[in-house]
C-alpha positions in Angstrom: 35.8 130.7 164.2 37.6 128.3 162.2 37.3 125.9 164.9 33.6 126.3 165.0 33.5 126.2 161.1 35.5 123.0 161.5 33.1 121.1 163.6 29.9 122.5 161.8 31.5 121.1 158.4 30.9 117.2 159.1 27.4 118.1 160.2 26.6 120.0 157.1 28.3 117.1 155.0 26.0 114.6 157.1 22.6 116.7 156.3 23.6 117.1 152.9 24.6 113.4 152.4 21.0 112.2 154.0 19.0 114.8 151.9 20.4 113.6 148.4 20.1 110.1 149.5 16.5 110.8 150.2 15.8 112.9 147.1 17.4 109.9 144.8 15.5 107.2 146.7 12.1 109.6 146.3 13.1 109.7 142.6 13.2 106.2 142.1 9.6 105.6 143.8 7.8 108.9 142.3 9.1 108.3 138.6 8.3 104.3 138.7 5.0 105.2 140.3 4.1 107.8 137.7 4.1 105.2 135.2 6.8 107.4 133.4 8.3 105.7 130.1 11.5 105.6 131.7 10.6 104.6 135.1 12.4 101.3 135.0 15.6 103.2 133.9 15.2 105.2 137.2 13.9 102.8 139.7 16.3 99.8 139.0 19.8 102.0 139.4 18.4 103.3 142.5 17.4 100.0 144.2 20.6 98.8 143.3 22.4 101.7 144.9 20.3 101.6 148.0 21.1 97.6 148.4 24.8 98.4 147.9 24.7 101.0 150.5 22.6 98.8 152.9 25.4 96.1 152.4 27.9 98.6 153.2 26.5 99.4 156.6 26.0 95.7 157.4 29.6 95.1 156.6 30.4 98.2 158.7 32.1 99.8 155.8 30.0 103.0 155.5 31.9 104.9 158.0 35.3 104.1 155.6 33.5 105.0 152.7 32.7 108.5 154.3 29.5 111.0 154.4 31.4 113.3 151.8 32.0 110.4 149.2 28.1 109.3 150.1 26.9 113.0 148.9 28.9 113.1 145.7 27.8 109.5 144.8 24.0 110.5 145.4 24.4 113.6 143.4 26.3 112.0 140.4 24.0 109.2 140.5 20.9 111.5 140.2 22.5 113.8 137.5 23.7 110.6 135.5 19.9 109.3 135.5 18.6 112.7 134.5 21.3 112.8 131.6 20.3 109.1 130.6 16.5 109.6 130.6 16.6 112.9 129.1 18.0 111.0 125.9 15.2 108.7 125.9 11.8 109.0 124.5 9.4 110.8 126.9 12.2 111.7 129.5 12.2 115.5 128.8 8.6 115.7 129.5 7.5 112.6 131.5 10.6 111.5 133.1 12.0 111.7 136.5 9.8 113.1 139.5 11.2 114.2 142.6 9.4 115.5 146.1 6.0 115.9 143.9 7.5 118.3 141.3 7.2 117.6 137.6 10.1 116.8 135.4 10.1 120.3 134.0 10.7 121.6 137.3 13.2 119.2 138.3 15.3 119.6 135.1 15.1 123.4 135.5 15.9 123.5 139.3 18.8 120.9 138.8 20.2 123.3 136.1 19.7 126.1 138.2 22.1 124.3 140.9 24.7 123.4 138.3 24.5 127.1 137.1 25.4 128.3 140.6 27.9 125.7 141.1 29.6 126.9 137.8 29.6 130.5 138.9 31.6 129.4 142.1 34.1 127.5 139.8 34.5 130.3 137.2 34.8 133.6 139.9 36.1 132.0 143.0 39.8 131.1 142.8 39.4 131.3 139.2 42.4 131.9 136.7 40.0 134.3 134.7 40.6 138.0 134.5 38.3 140.2 136.7 36.7 141.6 133.8 35.8 138.1 132.4 34.5 136.9 136.0 32.2 139.9 136.1 31.0 139.0 132.6 30.5 135.4 133.4 28.9 136.5 136.7 26.2 138.5 134.9 25.7 135.8 132.4 25.1 133.2 135.2 22.6 135.1 136.9 20.7 135.8 133.7 20.4 132.1 133.5 19.5 131.7 136.8 16.8 134.5 136.4 15.6 132.5 133.2 15.2 129.1 135.1 13.6 130.6 137.9 10.9 132.5 136.0 10.7 129.6 133.8 9.5 127.4 136.7 7.2 130.2 138.0 5.5 130.3 134.3 5.3 126.7 134.1 7.5 126.6 131.2 8.6 123.0 129.9 12.5 122.7 130.0 12.2 122.1 126.2 10.5 125.3 125.8 13.0 127.4 127.8 15.8 125.8 125.8 14.2 126.3 122.5 13.8 130.0 122.4 11.1 130.6 125.2 13.1 131.7 127.8 13.6 135.1 129.5 14.0 138.0 127.3 11.9 136.0 124.5 12.4 138.6 121.8 15.9 138.1 121.5 17.3 135.2 119.3 17.6 131.7 121.3 21.3 131.9 121.9 20.9 135.1 123.7 18.1 134.2 126.1 18.9 133.4 129.8 18.4 129.5 129.6 20.6 128.9 126.6 23.3 131.4 128.2 23.3 129.8 131.5 22.9 126.1 130.7 24.9 126.0 127.3 27.3 128.7 127.5 28.2 128.9 131.3 28.4 125.5 132.4 30.2 124.3 129.6 32.6 127.4 129.9 33.2 126.0 133.5 33.9 122.4 132.2 36.3 123.7 129.7 38.1 125.9 132.4 38.2 123.0 135.0 39.6 120.7 132.1 42.1 123.4 131.1 43.3 124.0 134.8 43.4 120.1 135.6 45.7 119.4 132.5 48.0 122.3 133.2 48.4 120.9 136.4 48.2 117.5 135.7 46.0 117.0 138.6 42.5 115.7 138.0 41.7 114.4 141.6 40.6 117.7 143.3 38.6 118.6 140.0 37.1 115.4 139.0 33.8 116.0 140.8 33.2 119.6 139.1 34.1 117.9 135.7 31.4 115.2 135.8 29.1 117.5 137.0 29.4 120.1 134.3 29.7 117.3 131.8 26.4 115.9 132.6 24.6 119.2 133.1 25.7 120.2 129.9 24.5 116.8 128.4 20.9 117.3 130.0 20.4 120.8 128.5 21.8 119.8 125.2 19.3 116.9 124.9 16.4 119.5 125.3 17.9 121.8 122.9 18.0 119.6 120.3 14.6 117.8 121.3 12.3 117.5 118.1 9.0 116.5 119.6 
C-alpha cells in the first residue's frame, strides 16, 4: 500500500501542477478579454510567468525546479493576483474570471478551498486540544456551507462577507461566510505562525502561512468594501 501511494504521488503532483498552470493561464486570458478594469494587472504577470516557465523548459531546468514547486508557485501567484485585484476598484465585482465563471464564483470557490486547507491544518497533527479541534471543524464546515450556498444562490462575494450569508438573521460575525473566511482561516495562520516560531522552523510551513495570509487579505477586502 505504501509503495503504491509513493508511486501515485508524482502522478497526482503532475496533474495538480498542470491543472493549476492551465487555470492560471485561463484566468489571464479570460480576465483580459472580459475588459475587466484589472485585466492588465492579471494578464501581464501571467504572461511573464508563462514566459519564464517556457525559458526554464528550453534551458532544461524545469525538471530541477520540480512539479511540486511549480504547483505551489502557480497557486501562490493565483492567490496573490486575487488579493491584489480585490484591493482595486472593480476587482471584487468585475475582477478575475476563470473557466467561464464570474468573479464572485471564483472568489467564493477559492475561499472554500482555503477554508478546507485551514481545517486540515487545524485538525490533523494540530497542537490544539480535541474539543477545540471539534469546534473548529464545525465552524469550518459552517463556512464551507455558507460559500457553497452563496454560489448556488448567486450571491456576490461582497454580499456574503457583509451580512448576507448563511443564517442571515444572525449578526454578520456569526454568519457562515465571516466565520469561515475571517475566523477559521486567520486562526490557521496564527496557529501555523506560532508553531513555526516555537520550533524555529518556517521551511515546512511557509506555504501554509502565505496561503492563509493571502486568503485573509482577500476576505478582508470584501468585508471592508464600501461600494
